[in-house]
N, C-alpha and C positions, 0 to 999 in steps of 0.2 A: 504494499500499500505506500508506504513511504516512498519507495522507488518511483511510482507514478505520480507523484507530487514535485518530487526533484526535475524531473525531466521536463516539464512544460516551464517550471521557472527558470530551467537553464537555457532554454530556445527563447524566451521572453526577453531576457537579460541580453543575450545576442543581438537580437532584431532591434531591440532598444540601443545598444550602444554603437550600431551601425545606421541608425537613422538619426542619431542627434549629430554626426559629422557629415557636412555638406561634401557631396560628391560632384557638384556643379561648378564651384568656384575654383580656380587654380591659383597656387601661390604663387608670387614673383619675388625676385630679389629687388629692392630699391636701392641702386647704385650709389645715391646721395649718401646712403647710409652705412656704406662698407669702407671700413680701414683697415690697413695692413700694417704689420711693424716690423720692419728690417731686425732680421736676425744676425745680418753681415753687413759691412759695407758693400756698397754696389753703384756702380755709375749709372748716371741719369744723362740720356741724349735727347736731342732734339735735332732732327734731321740726322746729317751724319755726324754732328759735332758731339763732344762730351761736353755739357754745360757743368756739371758737378758732380758731388757724390753723395749717396743717399747713406748718412752713417748709421751704424747699428743703433738701435732702439727708437730709430724716430719712426714717429706714425704718420701715415701717409694716407690721403684720401683715395679709393680708386675711381677713376672716372670712367675708363671704359679698358676691354681688354681683347687682346687677338691671341692666336695660337702660340704666337713666341713673344709677346710683349706686352706691358701693362703699362699704361696711362697713369700717372699719379700725380698729386698736388700735395705739396706739403710745405712746412713753413722751416725756413732756413737763411740765416744772416740777414735778419731784419726783413725777409719778405716772403712772399709765397712763390714757389718754385713750380713749374708744371713741366713734366717730362716723360719719357719713356724709359722703363728699366726692364731689362731681360728676365723672362720666367726662368 
């Protein structure tokens, strides 16, 4: 008798938990809120020219990325610097 009461309770709990999560909306990453922190010094490029070095421990905002490069913006030497770093 107890087994017949537990089985419907388990089925109802699975149905209730899956219906409480929306399956129609897809989550996406807002790139204005993604930051990376450099774990080692890496050169920053703009075009073919190296403009500065992103120092170890510096936090940079991720603007966009490609397969091999990441466009970042960070604060250095009393100004914001925007440039590409290699992945």
